[in-house]
VMD Tcl script that draws the C-alpha trace (Angstrom):
set ca {
  {-19.22 3.58 -4.57}
  {-15.54 1.89 -3.54}
  {-13.22 3.61 -1.54}
  {-9.54 2.60 -1.59}
  {-7.53 3.03 1.77}
  {-4.01 3.13 2.26}
  {-2.66 1.12 5.23}
  {0.86 2.11 6.30}
  {3.27 0.87 9.05}
  {2.37 -2.73 9.02}
  {4.32 -5.37 10.50}
  {6.24 -7.78 7.98}
  {4.10 -10.65 9.85}
  {0.71 -8.82 8.70}
  {-1.32 -10.76 6.07}
  {-4.22 -9.85 3.54}
  {-6.23 -12.19 6.04}
  {-5.37 -10.31 8.89}
  {-6.43 -6.91 7.22}
  {-9.58 -8.37 5.78}
  {-10.55 -9.49 9.37}
  {-9.88 -6.00 10.85}
  {-11.69 -3.94 8.15}
  {-14.69 -6.09 7.79}
  {-15.81 -5.01 11.43}
  {-16.06 -1.40 9.75}
  {-18.05 -2.34 6.78}
  {-17.80 -4.69 3.65}
  {-14.49 -5.12 2.16}
  {-14.15 -5.44 -1.71}
  {-10.62 -6.11 -2.00}
  {-7.17 -6.36 0.26}
  {-3.88 -5.86 -1.53}
  {-0.82 -6.40 0.63}
  {2.43 -4.86 -1.15}
  {5.10 -7.03 -1.47}
  {8.87 -7.10 -2.58}
  {9.16 -8.59 -5.93}
  {12.29 -10.63 -5.51}
  {12.09 -11.68 -1.85}
  {8.04 -11.83 -1.63}
  {8.18 -10.12 1.65}
  {5.88 -7.54 2.75}
  {6.88 -3.78 2.06}
  {4.96 -2.71 5.11}
  {1.93 -1.20 3.52}
  {-1.29 -2.23 1.80}
  {-4.54 -1.08 0.15}
  {-7.83 -1.97 1.37}
  {-11.00 -1.31 -0.85}
  {-13.91 -0.72 1.11}
  {-17.52 -1.08 -0.59}
  {-19.14 1.79 1.12}
  {-17.98 5.41 1.73}
  {-19.49 4.98 5.14}
  {-17.31 2.15 6.06}
  {-14.19 3.68 4.61}
  {-14.87 6.74 6.90}
  {-15.40 4.51 9.92}
  {-12.21 2.35 9.04}
  {-10.04 5.60 8.87}
  {-11.55 6.84 12.23}
  {-11.42 3.26 13.97}
  {-8.27 1.62 12.64}
  {-6.06 4.71 12.38}
  {-3.34 4.27 15.32}
  {-4.94 0.94 16.11}
  {-2.21 -1.73 16.62}
  {-1.73 -4.93 14.52}
  {1.29 -7.22 15.32}
  {2.84 -4.66 17.74}
  {2.54 -1.71 14.95}
  {0.09 1.09 15.13}
  {-1.42 1.39 11.70}
  {-1.52 4.84 9.64}
  {-5.10 4.58 7.57}
  {-5.71 7.47 5.05}
  {-7.74 7.34 1.94}
  {-5.46 6.55 -0.94}
  {-4.33 9.48 -3.28}
  {-4.47 8.39 -7.19}
  {-1.18 6.96 -8.50}
  {1.07 9.55 -10.09}
  {2.21 9.11 -13.49}
  {5.50 7.87 -13.85}
  {7.84 8.28 -17.06}
  {8.43 5.14 -19.04}
  {12.23 4.75 -18.22}
  {14.03 5.55 -21.46}
  {16.97 8.06 -21.26}
  {18.30 8.35 -17.81}
  {20.83 11.18 -18.67}
  {23.31 9.31 -20.73}
  {25.19 10.91 -23.37}
  {25.71 8.23 -25.69}
  {27.73 5.15 -25.67}
  {30.65 4.73 -23.40}
  {33.93 5.17 -24.71}
  {37.38 4.54 -23.37}
  {39.73 7.12 -23.89}
  {42.35 6.31 -21.75}
  {45.91 5.52 -23.29}
}
mol new
graphics top color blue
foreach p $ca { graphics top sphere $p radius 0.5 }
foreach p [lrange $ca 0 end-1] q [lrange $ca 1 end] { graphics top cylinder $p $q radius 0.2 }
display resetview
């Protein structure tokens, strides 16, 4: 069973390959997803690593939490399900803007 882990407090210098290499020591890694800013392409300081086994995920949580990578102590937890977001739409607008100044 795949287990997705949240990796926080990453240095902006960290790469997906760095995470792949680090977490492969704890068990088989299925996927590494480093989250980046859409406009700049720069890392946002967190990532998700999907471990192939539950045992590997537990070993990674215990072994990588507070371990340093590029001078930063990592936060490693089991990822929580993504929360449902509203589709945008009405942002509190009360209708079209009107200029009533005279």
